[in-house]
C-alpha positions as CSV (number, residue, x, y, z in Angstrom):
1,M,53.4,-23.2,42.2
2,N,52.6,-25.9,43.5
3,I,50.9,-29.5,41.8
4,T,48.4,-30.9,44.1
5,D,48.9,-34.3,42.9
6,V,46.4,-36.1,45.4
7,D,42.6,-34.6,46.6
8,D,39.7,-36.5,46.1
9,K,38.9,-35.5,42.3
10,T,42.5,-37.5,41.1
11,I,41.8,-40.5,43.4
12,R,38.1,-40.9,42.2
13,N,39.8,-41.0,38.8
14,S,42.8,-43.1,38.5
15,I,40.4,-45.8,40.4
16,E,37.9,-45.5,38.0
17,Q,40.6,-45.7,35.2
18,G,42.2,-48.6,37.0
19,M,45.5,-46.3,37.2
20,A,47.8,-45.8,40.0
21,L,47.4,-42.3,41.3
22,N,51.2,-41.5,40.9
23,D,50.8,-42.2,37.0
24,Y,47.3,-41.0,36.6
25,T,48.4,-37.7,37.6
26,A,51.8,-37.9,35.7
27,K,50.5,-37.2,32.1
28,F,48.6,-34.0,33.2
29,I,51.4,-32.9,34.9
30,D,53.9,-33.0,31.5
31,A,51.1,-31.9,29.8
32,F,50.8,-28.8,32.3
33,Y,54.8,-28.2,31.7
34,D,54.7,-28.0,28.1
35,D,51.1,-25.5,28.6
36,L,53.3,-23.4,30.4
37,D,56.2,-23.5,27.5
38,T,54.0,-23.1,24.7
39,L,52.7,-20.0,26.2
40,K,56.1,-18.8,27.5
41,I,55.6,-18.7,31.5
42,E,58.0,-18.2,33.5
43,R,58.9,-21.7,35.0
44,A,58.8,-21.2,39.1
45,E,61.9,-22.0,41.1
46,V,60.5,-24.7,42.8
47,Y,56.8,-27.4,41.9
48,P,56.3,-29.0,44.9
49,R,53.7,-31.9,44.9
50,A,51.2,-32.4,47.5
51,T,52.5,-36.1,47.5
52,E,56.2,-35.4,48.3
53,C,55.1,-32.9,51.3
54,V,52.8,-35.3,53.3
55,P,55.3,-35.4,56.3
56,E,54.7,-31.3,56.4
57,M,51.3,-31.6,56.5
58,I,51.2,-34.4,59.5
59,A,53.4,-31.9,61.8
60,I,51.0,-28.8,61.2
61,I,47.9,-31.2,62.0
62,E,49.7,-32.7,65.4
63,D,50.3,-28.7,66.1
64,L,46.4,-27.3,65.7
65,L,45.7,-30.5,67.9
66,A,47.5,-29.4,70.2
67,K,46.6,-25.7,70.1
68,G,43.1,-26.9,70.1
69,F,42.6,-25.3,66.7
70,A,41.0,-29.6,65.4
71,Y,39.4,-32.3,66.6
72,K,39.4,-36.1,66.1
73,S,36.4,-37.4,64.7
74,E,35.6,-40.8,66.0
75,D,36.3,-42.5,62.9
76,G,40.1,-41.1,63.0
77,S,39.8,-38.1,60.7
78,V,40.8,-34.6,62.2
79,Y,39.0,-31.4,61.5
80,Y,39.6,-28.0,61.9
81,N,37.2,-26.0,63.8
82,I,36.5,-23.0,62.3
83,A,35.1,-21.5,65.7
84,K,38.2,-21.6,67.7
85,F,39.4,-19.1,64.8
86,A,37.8,-15.6,65.3
87,E,39.0,-13.9,61.9
88,Y,37.3,-16.5,60.0
89,G,35.2,-15.5,56.9
90,Q,36.9,-12.1,56.3
91,L,38.7,-12.5,53.4
92,A,35.8,-13.8,51.6
93,H,33.4,-11.1,54.1
94,I,31.3,-14.0,55.1
95,K,30.1,-13.0,58.4
96,P,30.2,-15.2,61.3
97,D,26.2,-15.9,61.9
98,E,25.4,-16.8,58.2
99,L,28.1,-19.5,58.2
100,K,26.3,-22.6,59.2
101,V,29.2,-23.9,62.0
102,G,28.7,-27.1,63.8
103,A,28.6,-29.5,61.0
104,R,31.9,-31.4,59.2
105,V,32.1,-31.3,55.6
106,D,34.7,-34.4,54.4
107,Q,34.6,-33.2,50.9
108,D,37.8,-31.0,49.7
109,E,34.7,-28.5,48.1
110,Y,32.0,-26.9,48.7
111,S,28.8,-24.1,47.9
112,K,29.5,-21.2,50.2
113,D,25.8,-22.0,52.3
114,S,27.6,-25.0,54.0
115,A,30.6,-23.2,55.1
116,A,31.8,-26.1,58.7
117,D,34.3,-27.5,60.2
118,F,37.0,-29.3,57.6
119,A,38.7,-32.3,56.9
120,L,42.8,-31.8,57.9
121,W,43.4,-35.5,57.5
122,K,40.9,-37.6,56.0
123,A,40.5,-41.3,57.7
124,Y,41.2,-43.8,55.0
125,S,38.2,-45.7,53.3
126,D,38.0,-48.3,51.1
127,G,36.8,-46.1,48.5
128,D,40.7,-44.5,48.8
129,G,42.2,-47.6,47.3
130,D,45.9,-47.8,47.4
131,V,46.1,-43.9,48.5
132,C,47.5,-43.7,51.9
133,W,49.6,-42.8,54.5
134,E,50.7,-43.8,58.4
135,S,50.4,-40.8,61.1
136,P,49.8,-40.3,64.4
137,F,45.7,-40.2,63.7
138,G,46.1,-43.6,62.1
139,K,45.9,-44.5,58.0
140,G,44.5,-42.0,55.6
141,R,45.6,-38.8,53.4
142,P,45.5,-35.0,54.2
143,G,42.4,-32.9,52.6
144,W,43.5,-30.5,50.2
145,H,43.5,-27.4,51.6
146,I,46.0,-28.3,54.7
147,E,48.5,-29.4,51.4
148,C,48.2,-26.0,50.0
149,S,49.2,-23.8,52.8
150,A,52.4,-27.0,53.9
151,M,53.4,-26.7,50.6
152,A,53.8,-22.8,50.6
153,M,55.0,-22.5,54.0
154,K,57.9,-24.6,53.3
155,H,59.0,-23.1,50.7
156,L,58.3,-19.9,51.2
157,G,58.0,-19.1,54.9
158,P,55.3,-18.8,57.5
159,T,54.3,-15.2,55.3
160,L,53.5,-14.9,51.9
161,D,54.1,-11.7,50.3
162,I,51.5,-12.4,47.3
163,H,49.3,-15.7,46.9
164,T,47.0,-15.6,43.8
165,G,44.6,-18.3,42.7
166,G,41.1,-18.0,41.1
167,V,38.2,-16.3,42.2
168,D,36.6,-19.8,42.9
169,N,39.1,-20.3,45.3
170,I,38.4,-17.7,48.3
171,F,36.0,-19.3,49.8
172,P,36.3,-21.7,51.0
173,H,40.0,-22.8,49.9
174,H,42.0,-19.6,50.7
175,E,39.2,-19.0,53.6
176,D,40.8,-22.3,55.0
177,E,44.4,-21.7,54.3
178,I,44.5,-18.2,55.9
179,A,42.6,-20.2,59.0
180,Q,45.3,-23.3,59.7
181,S,48.2,-21.6,58.9
182,E,47.6,-18.2,60.9
183,A,46.7,-20.7,64.3
184,H,50.0,-22.6,63.4
185,T,52.3,-20.0,62.5
186,G,50.6,-16.7,64.6
187,E,51.7,-15.1,62.1
188,K,49.7,-13.4,59.1
189,F,49.8,-15.6,56.3
190,V,49.5,-13.2,52.9
191,H,49.6,-9.7,52.7
192,Y,48.4,-9.3,49.7
193,W,45.8,-11.9,47.2
194,M,45.4,-11.8,44.2
195,H,42.3,-13.3,42.5
196,S,41.7,-13.8,38.8
197,A,38.4,-13.5,37.3
198,H,36.6,-16.3,35.4
199,L,37.3,-17.2,31.6
200,I,34.0,-18.0,29.5
201,V,33.6,-18.7,26.1
202,E,31.3,-16.9,23.8
203,N,29.3,-15.6,26.4
204,R,28.8,-18.9,28.1
205,K,30.5,-20.9,31.0
206,M,33.0,-23.0,29.3
207,S,31.8,-26.6,29.2
208,K,32.1,-30.0,27.2
209,S,28.1,-30.5,26.6
210,A,27.9,-26.7,25.3
211,G,30.2,-27.4,22.1
212,N,32.6,-24.5,23.8
213,F,34.9,-26.4,25.2
214,F,38.7,-25.6,24.0
215,T,42.6,-26.5,25.2
216,L,45.6,-24.9,24.4
217,R,46.3,-27.9,22.2
218,D,42.7,-27.3,20.2
219,L,43.7,-23.8,19.8
220,L,47.2,-24.4,18.4
221,D,45.6,-27.0,16.2
222,K,43.4,-24.8,14.6
223,G,46.6,-22.8,13.4
224,Y,47.2,-20.4,16.2
225,S,50.6,-19.7,17.6
226,G,51.1,-19.9,21.6
227,S,52.3,-16.4,21.8
228,Q,48.9,-15.3,19.8
229,I,47.0,-17.3,22.6
230,R,48.9,-15.8,25.3
231,Y,48.5,-12.1,24.2
232,L,44.5,-12.6,23.9
233,L,44.9,-14.3,27.6
234,L,47.1,-11.6,28.9
235,S,45.3,-8.4,27.5
236,S,42.5,-8.2,29.7
237,H,42.9,-7.1,33.3
238,Y,43.3,-10.2,36.0
239,R,40.5,-9.2,37.9
240,Q,37.9,-8.5,34.7
241,Q,36.3,-11.6,33.2
242,L,37.7,-13.0,29.9
243,N,35.2,-13.4,27.0
244,F,37.1,-15.8,25.2
245,T,36.1,-15.9,21.1
246,F,37.9,-16.0,18.1
247,Q,37.5,-12.9,17.0
248,G,39.3,-11.7,19.4
249,L,41.9,-14.7,19.0
250,D,41.8,-13.3,15.4
251,A,42.4,-9.7,17.2
252,A,45.2,-10.7,19.1
253,K,46.9,-12.1,16.4
254,A,46.6,-9.1,14.1
255,S,47.7,-7.1,17.3
256,L,50.9,-9.5,17.6
257,T,51.5,-8.7,13.5
258,R,51.2,-5.2,13.7
259,I,53.7,-5.3,16.4
260,T,56.5,-7.7,14.4
261,D,56.0,-5.5,11.0
262,F,56.8,-2.5,12.7
263,L,60.0,-4.2,14.3
264,L,60.9,-5.4,10.8
265,R,60.4,-2.1,9.3
266,L,62.6,-0.8,12.1
267,S,65.1,-3.7,11.5
268,E,65.9,-2.4,7.3
269,I,66.8,1.2,8.7
270,T,70.2,1.7,7.2
271,A,70.9,5.5,7.4
272,E,73.2,6.5,10.2
273,G,71.7,8.6,12.7
274,E,70.1,9.0,16.4
275,S,67.2,10.9,17.2
276,E,66.7,12.8,20.7
277,A,62.9,12.8,20.1
278,V,62.9,9.3,19.3
279,T,64.5,9.0,22.9
280,E,61.7,11.0,24.2
281,L,59.5,8.7,23.1
282,L,60.9,5.9,24.4
283,D,61.4,7.7,28.1
284,Q,57.5,8.3,27.7
285,A,56.4,4.8,27.0
286,R,58.7,3.3,29.9
287,L,57.2,5.6,32.2
288,K,54.1,5.0,31.2
289,F,54.3,1.0,30.7
290,E,55.5,0.6,34.1
291,A,53.3,3.2,36.0
292,A,50.6,1.2,34.5
293,L,51.9,-1.9,35.5
294,D,52.7,-0.7,39.0
295,D,49.1,0.1,39.2
296,D,47.2,-3.6,39.7
297,L,49.1,-4.6,36.7
298,N,46.9,-2.3,34.4
299,I,47.4,-4.6,31.2
300,S,45.0,-2.3,29.6
301,G,47.6,1.1,30.3
302,A,50.9,-0.6,29.5
303,L,49.6,-1.9,26.1
304,G,48.2,1.2,25.1
305,A,51.7,2.9,25.8
306,V,53.3,0.5,23.4
307,F,50.8,1.2,20.5
308,E,51.0,5.1,21.2
309,L,54.3,4.5,20.5
310,I,54.3,2.5,18.0
311,H,51.9,5.1,16.2
312,A,54.3,7.9,16.9
313,L,57.4,6.1,15.3
314,N,55.3,5.3,12.3
315,K,55.2,8.4,11.5
316,Q,58.8,8.9,11.4
317,L,59.3,5.8,9.9
318,A,57.6,7.3,6.8
319,E,59.6,10.2,7.0
320,S,62.8,8.1,6.8
321,A,63.4,10.4,10.0
322,L,65.1,7.2,12.2
323,G,68.8,6.0,12.0
324,K,70.0,2.9,12.9
325,Q,71.2,3.7,16.7
326,D,66.9,4.6,16.9
327,A,66.2,1.1,15.6
328,A,68.9,-0.2,17.8
329,N,66.8,1.8,20.4
330,V,64.0,0.8,20.2
331,A,64.4,-2.2,19.6
332,E,66.2,-2.8,22.4
333,F,63.2,-1.3,24.5
334,F,60.7,-3.9,23.2
335,A,63.6,-6.6,24.4
336,R,63.0,-4.9,27.9
337,I,59.1,-4.9,28.1
338,D,59.4,-8.4,26.5
339,T,61.1,-9.9,29.5
340,V,57.0,-8.5,30.9
341,L,54.7,-9.8,27.9
342,G,56.7,-12.8,26.5
343,I,54.8,-12.2,23.1
344,L,57.3,-11.7,20.4
345,P,58.7,-14.3,18.8
346,E,62.0,-16.0,18.7
347,K,64.0,-15.3,16.0
348,A,64.1,-18.7,14.5
349,A,67.1,-19.6,11.7
350,A,65.9,-19.3,7.7
351,S,64.7,-22.6,6.7
352,D,65.5,-23.5,2.7
353,D,61.9,-22.6,2.7
354,D,62.7,-18.7,2.8
355,A,65.2,-19.3,0.5
356,V,63.2,-20.4,-2.4
357,A,60.7,-17.7,-1.5
358,Q,62.6,-15.1,-1.2
359,D,64.6,-16.1,-4.2
360,L,60.4,-16.5,-6.4
361,A,60.1,-12.7,-4.5
362,E,62.6,-11.4,-6.6
363,Q,62.4,-13.3,-9.6
364,R,58.5,-11.6,-9.7
365,V,60.1,-8.5,-9.2
366,Q,62.4,-9.0,-12.1
367,A,58.9,-10.6,-13.9
368,R,57.0,-7.0,-12.8
369,K,59.6,-4.6,-14.6
370,D,59.9,-7.1,-17.7
371,K,56.1,-6.4,-17.7
372,D,55.7,-10.4,-17.9
373,W,52.7,-10.1,-15.9
374,A,51.8,-13.7,-16.6
375,L,55.0,-15.2,-14.9
376,A,54.2,-12.3,-12.1
377,D,51.1,-13.8,-11.1
378,K,52.2,-17.3,-11.5
379,L,55.4,-16.6,-9.3
380,R,52.9,-15.0,-6.7
381,D,50.8,-17.8,-6.4
382,K,53.9,-20.3,-6.2
383,I,55.0,-18.2,-3.1
384,A,51.5,-18.3,-2.0
385,D,51.3,-22.1,-1.4
386,M,54.5,-22.2,0.1
387,G,52.6,-20.2,2.6
388,Y,54.5,-16.7,2.3
389,V,53.2,-13.4,1.5
390,V,55.2,-11.1,-0.6
391,E,55.7,-7.2,0.5
392,D,57.5,-4.7,-1.4
393,T,59.4,-2.1,0.7
394,P,61.8,0.5,-0.5
395,S,64.8,-1.9,0.1
396,G,63.4,-4.3,-2.1
397,P,60.8,-7.9,-1.7
398,R,60.1,-9.0,1.5
399,I,58.4,-12.8,2.2
400,K,56.4,-13.5,5.5
401,K,55.4,-16.6,6.3
402,Q,51.2,-16.3,6.9
């Protein structure tokens, strides 16, 4: 996963705030890693930074110049000549005769109807401050598109199996990546492109001016957990637009609670035994889960298989038809699928508050046996004030954090 720590925006914003580029980007990079951990996103093996791969970018540009795919302008910038690459526009399904060929663009991002030769190397200007590198083409800095190709190929080789990104990256960014990479290597750059649709909020594009702009930290401050937010984000297919609402986030919270409550009930089984029926249900659920994800990450089908299993096993729980080995097998199944979903909370060590709340819950049971309803109500309220709820189970009271 690349970290683009130098581009038009980072340079402009760092200069506006009077900060060195590295200092400016560091706070965003640190926040990015924190968010990955909060959302339980497995770390990539490598996070190359654009500022650390400039020599590789220069080498690719030199090769493109030598092969005639790039040219140097009068100001010292180097541009990619899209007319030289016959396949340009195929990813975005843009016809060559619809492209406004011949013009040049310096900015990294531009609209579809402004397709033109794009900058591989940008000659130094006063607006760059102290952000520049020496190169055979003169002092300057790389363009955004060449950064991503160089970082990817440095660590993954000339051909990538899967390349992901948002739909807004298809053109021009990914189109430009293909052109410069394949012209450089002579090999196919990517076998499979997977582009995720945009997130909207309350049926509108997210923006600060509309008052519907939320960061992950904003949602955590509202009392939602990383697992609940993750569940909402992954519950929609990656190619479908996700409409974020707090109602949807509450529904995600309820779905997670249903799963965790089910697993908690399983953990309380004391009877011995193992059922062939349960083994069969688990095998069917596993096959459905894997088949759904093999079908272009059909997450709805995968989650459907999980909740079908829970529904079937809850019936067996109600009939006391599950044994301890069944419970262990089910727990193993959920641990396995959670290596994909990453939604189950980690088991936390019991706190002093847990012990106090559990003791109050047991006192409440005794108060109810003694028909001391006033004391029972008082104990219930005290438990609630501590942030717990009490659930009555066949094996006694169970406390749960609200």
